[in-house]
C-alpha positions as CSV (number, residue, x, y, z in Angstrom):
1,M,-15.6,-9.2,-13.7
2,A,-17.2,-6.0,-12.4
3,S,-16.6,-2.4,-11.3
4,V,-17.0,-1.4,-7.7
5,S,-18.2,2.0,-6.4
6,F,-18.2,3.5,-2.9
7,R,-20.5,6.4,-2.5
8,R,-20.3,8.5,0.7
9,I,-19.7,5.4,2.8
10,E,-19.9,5.9,6.6
11,K,-19.5,3.5,9.4
12,A,-20.1,4.0,13.1
13,Y,-19.9,1.8,16.2
14,G,-22.4,3.4,18.5
15,K,-21.4,7.0,18.7
16,V,-17.9,6.4,17.4
17,K,-17.5,7.1,13.7
18,V,-14.7,5.2,12.0
19,I,-15.5,5.8,8.3
20,H,-16.2,9.4,7.2
21,G,-18.1,9.7,3.9
22,I,-15.6,7.8,1.6
23,G,-16.3,7.7,-2.1
24,F,-14.3,6.4,-5.1
25,D,-14.6,4.0,-8.0
26,I,-12.7,0.8,-9.0
27,A,-12.7,0.0,-12.7
28,D,-13.5,-3.4,-14.1
29,G,-10.4,-5.6,-13.9
30,E,-8.4,-3.1,-11.8
31,F,-6.1,-4.1,-8.9
32,V,-6.6,-1.5,-6.1
33,V,-4.8,-1.6,-2.8
34,L,-6.2,0.0,0.3
35,V,-3.3,1.0,2.5
36,G,-2.8,2.9,5.7
37,P,-1.8,2.5,9.4
38,S,-3.6,0.2,11.8
39,G,-7.0,1.6,12.7
40,C,-7.4,3.7,9.6
41,G,-10.6,1.9,8.4
42,K,-9.3,-0.1,5.5
43,S,-10.3,-3.5,6.7
44,T,-13.7,-2.2,7.8
45,L,-14.3,-0.8,4.3
46,L,-13.3,-4.1,2.8
47,R,-15.6,-6.0,5.1
48,M,-18.5,-3.7,4.3
49,L,-17.9,-4.5,0.6
50,A,-17.9,-8.2,1.4
51,G,-21.2,-7.9,3.4
52,L,-19.5,-8.9,6.7
53,E,-20.1,-5.4,8.2
54,E,-23.3,-3.3,8.1
55,I,-23.1,0.1,6.4
56,S,-24.0,3.1,8.5
57,G,-24.5,5.4,5.5
58,G,-23.9,5.6,1.8
59,E,-24.0,3.1,-1.0
60,I,-21.8,0.3,-2.3
61,L,-22.3,-0.8,-5.9
62,I,-20.9,-3.9,-7.7
63,D,-21.3,-3.8,-11.4
64,G,-23.7,-0.9,-11.1
65,K,-26.0,-2.7,-8.7
66,M,-26.4,-1.5,-5.1
67,V,-25.5,-4.3,-2.7
68,N,-26.1,-2.6,0.7
69,D,-28.9,-5.1,1.6
70,L,-27.6,-8.2,-0.2
71,E,-26.2,-11.1,1.9
72,S,-22.5,-11.8,1.5
73,K,-23.2,-15.0,-0.4
74,D,-25.3,-13.2,-3.0
75,R,-22.7,-10.5,-3.9
76,D,-20.6,-12.7,-6.1
77,I,-17.3,-11.9,-4.3
78,A,-14.6,-14.2,-2.9
79,M,-12.5,-13.2,0.1
80,V,-9.0,-14.4,1.1
81,F,-8.3,-13.8,4.8
82,Q,-5.1,-13.2,6.8
83,S,-5.8,-16.4,8.8
84,Y,-6.4,-18.6,5.7
85,A,-9.7,-19.8,7.2
86,L,-9.3,-23.4,6.0
87,Y,-11.4,-26.3,7.3
88,P,-8.8,-28.5,9.2
89,H,-10.7,-31.8,8.8
90,M,-11.0,-31.4,5.0
91,T,-8.4,-32.1,2.3
92,V,-7.1,-29.4,0.1
93,R,-9.4,-30.6,-2.7
94,D,-12.4,-30.5,-0.4
95,N,-11.5,-27.1,1.0
96,M,-11.3,-25.7,-2.6
97,A,-14.5,-27.4,-3.7
98,F,-16.6,-26.5,-0.6
99,S,-18.2,-23.3,-2.0
100,L,-19.3,-25.1,-5.1
101,K,-20.8,-27.9,-3.1
102,L,-22.8,-25.4,-1.2
103,R,-24.1,-24.1,-4.5
104,K,-24.9,-27.7,-5.4
105,A,-22.7,-27.6,-8.5
106,D,-22.4,-30.9,-10.4
107,A,-19.4,-33.1,-9.8
108,K,-17.9,-32.5,-13.3
109,T,-18.0,-28.7,-13.0
110,T,-16.5,-28.9,-9.4
111,N,-13.7,-31.2,-10.5
112,E,-12.8,-29.1,-13.5
113,R,-12.7,-25.9,-11.5
114,V,-10.6,-27.4,-8.7
115,A,-8.2,-29.0,-11.2
116,N,-7.9,-25.7,-13.1
117,A,-7.2,-23.7,-9.9
118,A,-4.7,-26.3,-8.6
119,R,-2.8,-26.1,-11.9
120,I,-2.7,-22.3,-11.8
121,L,-1.4,-22.3,-8.2
122,N,0.9,-25.4,-8.5
123,L,-1.2,-27.3,-6.0
124,D,-1.7,-30.5,-8.0
125,A,0.5,-32.6,-5.7
126,L,-1.1,-31.3,-2.5
127,L,-4.8,-32.0,-3.3
128,E,-5.1,-35.0,-0.9
129,R,-3.3,-33.3,2.0
130,F,-4.8,-31.7,5.0
131,P,-4.1,-28.1,6.1
132,R,-1.9,-29.2,9.0
133,E,0.4,-30.9,6.5
134,L,1.1,-27.6,4.6
135,S,3.4,-24.7,5.0
136,G,2.1,-21.2,5.5
137,G,2.7,-20.3,1.9
138,Q,0.9,-23.5,0.7
139,R,-2.1,-22.8,2.9
140,Q,-2.3,-19.3,1.5
141,R,-2.3,-20.7,-2.0
142,V,-5.1,-23.1,-1.1
143,A,-7.1,-20.1,0.3
144,M,-6.5,-18.3,-3.0
145,G,-7.5,-21.5,-4.9
146,R,-10.8,-21.7,-3.0
147,A,-11.5,-18.1,-4.2
148,I,-10.6,-18.8,-7.8
149,V,-12.9,-21.8,-7.9
150,R,-15.8,-19.6,-7.2
151,D,-15.1,-17.5,-10.3
152,P,-16.3,-14.3,-8.6
153,K,-16.8,-10.9,-10.0
154,V,-14.5,-9.4,-7.3
155,F,-11.5,-10.8,-5.3
156,L,-11.0,-9.4,-1.8
157,F,-7.8,-9.8,0.0
158,D,-7.5,-8.8,3.7
159,E,-3.8,-8.6,4.7
160,P,-3.2,-12.2,3.3
161,L,0.6,-12.1,3.7
162,S,0.9,-10.9,7.2
163,N,1.5,-14.4,8.7
164,L,4.3,-15.2,6.3
165,D,8.1,-14.7,6.7
166,A,9.8,-11.9,4.7
167,K,11.1,-14.1,1.9
168,L,7.8,-15.9,1.4
169,R,5.9,-12.6,1.4
170,V,8.0,-11.4,-1.6
171,A,7.3,-14.6,-3.5
172,M,3.6,-14.5,-2.7
173,R,3.3,-10.9,-3.8
174,A,4.6,-11.9,-7.2
175,E,2.2,-14.9,-7.3
176,I,-0.8,-12.7,-6.5
177,K,0.1,-10.1,-9.1
178,A,0.7,-12.8,-11.7
179,L,-2.6,-14.3,-10.8
180,H,-4.4,-11.0,-11.4
181,Q,-2.7,-10.5,-14.7
182,R,-3.8,-13.9,-15.8
183,L,-7.4,-13.8,-14.6
184,K,-8.1,-10.0,-15.0
185,T,-10.6,-10.1,-12.1
186,T,-11.3,-6.9,-10.2
187,T,-9.3,-7.1,-7.0
188,V,-9.4,-5.1,-3.8
189,Y,-6.4,-5.7,-1.5
190,V,-5.9,-4.4,2.0
191,T,-2.5,-4.1,3.6
192,H,-0.6,-1.9,6.1
193,D,2.6,-2.6,4.2
194,Q,3.3,0.2,1.7
195,I,5.9,-1.9,-0.1
196,E,3.2,-4.4,-0.9
197,A,1.0,-1.6,-2.1
198,M,3.7,-0.1,-4.3
199,T,4.7,-3.3,-6.0
200,M,1.2,-4.8,-6.6
201,A,-1.3,-2.1,-7.2
202,D,-2.6,-0.5,-10.4
203,R,-3.9,2.3,-8.1
204,I,-3.4,2.9,-4.3
205,V,-6.0,4.3,-2.0
206,V,-4.2,5.9,1.0
207,M,-6.4,6.0,4.1
208,H,-6.0,7.7,7.5
209,D,-8.4,8.1,10.3
210,G,-11.4,6.9,8.3
211,I,-10.9,9.2,5.3
212,V,-9.1,8.9,1.9
213,E,-5.9,11.0,1.9
214,Q,-5.0,10.4,-1.8
215,I,-5.7,8.0,-4.7
216,G,-3.2,7.4,-7.5
217,T,-0.8,5.1,-9.2
218,P,2.2,4.0,-7.1
219,L,4.5,6.3,-8.9
220,E,2.1,9.3,-8.7
221,L,1.9,8.9,-4.9
222,F,5.7,8.5,-4.7
223,D,6.6,11.4,-7.0
224,R,3.8,13.8,-6.1
225,P,2.3,13.1,-2.6
226,G,-0.6,15.4,-2.1
227,N,0.0,16.0,1.6
228,L,2.4,15.5,4.4
229,F,0.8,12.2,5.6
230,V,1.1,10.6,2.2
231,A,4.6,11.9,1.8
232,Q,5.8,10.3,5.0
233,F,3.7,7.1,4.6
234,I,4.7,6.1,1.0
235,G,8.3,5.2,0.5
236,S,10.8,3.1,2.4
237,P,12.9,4.5,4.1
238,A,10.4,7.3,4.8
239,M,10.9,10.8,3.3
240,N,13.1,13.1,5.3
241,V,10.8,16.0,6.5
242,F,11.7,19.0,8.7
243,N,10.3,22.5,9.5
244,G,11.6,25.6,7.6
245,T,10.7,29.0,6.2
246,L,10.2,29.6,2.5
247,R,12.2,32.5,1.0
248,R,11.4,33.8,-2.4
249,R,13.8,36.3,-3.9
250,D,14.3,37.5,-7.5
251,G,12.2,34.6,-8.8
252,R,14.2,32.0,-6.9
253,S,13.1,30.0,-3.9
254,V,14.9,28.3,-1.1
255,V,13.9,27.0,2.3
256,E,15.8,28.1,5.4
257,A,16.0,25.3,7.8
258,L,18.4,23.6,10.3
259,G,20.8,26.5,9.9
260,N,21.1,26.1,6.1
261,S,19.5,27.1,2.8
262,W,17.8,24.1,1.1
263,P,17.2,24.2,-2.7
264,V,13.6,24.2,-4.1
265,G,12.4,23.8,-7.7
266,E,10.1,26.2,-9.5
267,L,7.1,27.1,-7.4
268,N,3.7,28.4,-8.4
269,Q,2.5,28.5,-4.8
270,G,3.8,29.8,-1.5
271,R,4.8,33.2,-0.2
272,D,8.0,34.7,1.2
273,G,8.2,33.9,4.9
274,Q,5.7,31.1,4.8
275,A,6.2,28.3,7.4
276,V,6.6,25.0,5.5
277,H,7.7,21.4,5.8
278,Y,10.6,20.6,3.5
279,G,10.8,17.0,2.3
280,V,13.4,15.0,0.4
281,R,13.5,11.3,-0.2
282,P,16.6,9.4,1.0
283,G,17.4,8.3,-2.5
284,D,17.4,11.8,-3.9
285,I,20.4,13.0,-1.8
286,E,23.9,12.8,-3.0
287,L,27.1,13.0,-0.9
288,S,30.0,15.4,-1.6
289,T,32.5,17.3,0.5
290,P,31.3,19.7,3.2
291,E,32.4,22.7,1.1
292,R,30.3,21.7,-1.9
293,G,27.0,20.9,-0.1
294,I,25.0,21.3,3.1
295,P,27.4,20.2,5.9
296,A,26.3,17.0,7.7
297,K,27.9,14.6,10.2
298,V,27.8,10.9,9.6
299,V,26.2,9.0,12.6
300,V,25.7,5.5,11.3
301,V,26.7,3.6,8.1
302,E,24.6,0.6,7.2
303,P,25.8,-1.3,4.1
304,T,23.2,-3.7,2.6
305,G,25.2,-4.8,-0.4
306,A,23.8,-3.1,-3.5
307,E,22.9,0.0,-1.4
308,T,24.3,1.8,1.6
309,E,22.0,3.6,4.1
310,L,23.5,6.4,6.2
311,L,22.1,8.2,9.2
312,L,23.3,11.8,9.2
313,E,22.9,14.8,11.5
314,V,22.2,18.3,10.3
315,G,21.4,21.2,12.7
316,G,20.4,18.8,15.5
317,E,18.0,16.7,13.4
318,Q,18.7,13.3,11.8
319,L,18.3,12.5,8.1
320,I,18.5,9.3,6.2
321,V,20.4,9.0,2.9
322,V,20.3,5.9,0.6
323,L,23.3,5.6,-1.8
324,H,23.3,3.2,-4.7
325,G,26.5,1.4,-4.2
326,R,29.1,1.8,-1.4
327,T,30.8,4.7,0.3
328,A,34.0,5.4,2.2
329,A,32.2,7.6,4.6
330,Q,32.7,6.8,8.3
331,P,30.9,7.7,11.6
332,D,31.7,11.2,12.9
333,E,33.0,12.3,9.4
334,M,31.7,15.5,7.9
335,V,30.2,15.3,4.4
336,G,28.2,17.6,2.1
337,L,24.6,16.9,1.0
338,V,23.8,17.8,-2.6
339,I,20.1,18.0,-3.5
340,D,18.4,18.6,-6.8
341,G,15.8,21.2,-6.0
342,S,13.3,19.8,-8.5
343,K,13.1,16.6,-6.3
344,A,12.3,18.5,-3.1
345,H,8.8,18.5,-1.7
346,L,7.1,21.4,0.1
347,F,4.1,21.3,2.3
348,D,2.2,24.0,4.0
349,D,2.9,24.0,7.8
350,G,-0.7,24.5,8.7
351,S,-2.8,22.4,6.4
352,G,0.0,19.9,5.4
353,K,-1.1,20.3,1.7
354,R,1.5,20.1,-1.0
355,L,2.8,23.4,-2.5
356,D,3.1,23.0,-6.3
């Protein structure tokens, strides 16, 4: 196992800069997820760590040792790709053993490591099969087994679940998390799926346009997003956000927006009349009668079983509400929105930064 450090990392393709001075540390044994929209630089950062992309500026350290100029094979890392990258003419056993054969490991060590990885991933019965005879989930487990066999200091995962169906993705998320808890190997995982990030990570690094927007535990990012981008990216369904004006009177604060006054918790920042973005998560809104809350018209009701998702209209804008359980509300019906001000989120209109 090993720690990983990024120090002022930059990457440019010609005159186009795609990574802008990123720096953060990953602790020994930590599971860190790099998440962000397509094109934000997360896979590029991972490939630089793997030695598959040259670094334009800065330093990458593994276990305190700078690896900028080290070949990928000398960095003691193992990477699992989105495409599995298995050799089609080799059996599962030979695919898993291939890296050890390149290192000229003896047959006993190779067989022991392959058998151990197969046992961990429940691949024992598949060792003599070829990749074409496996399902997508089984191929992904073989790719993971090939990485385990190497016994690396750091595991790297580049969107490994993107090619799997929804049900299998959920199962494989649990397998990868259980594998990390068992092996305790430092892991860097890239995904565009914030649900994967929330369920798997010890810490999440949210990236956007080649910079780091925020780093924290899943619940820290969910409960206290540092800016508007993180607030709208983390959480599913996404946070409801709309423009308003902060009003501070007699020590109390509200936001005037969409023709209504929206509750706010205690604020240490912000001034009366300041233009803000008001945010509230769909699960933090309760329904009541129009007289007892902010009036809203029901547009769509989507029952999913344990929860019900509603699309509502307030002041010409649409909001999403997620209720735990079921509701009698029907389209075109008027309801009232009840919000606990302490669960509201405020962001400066200009900078997008959170107001505490």
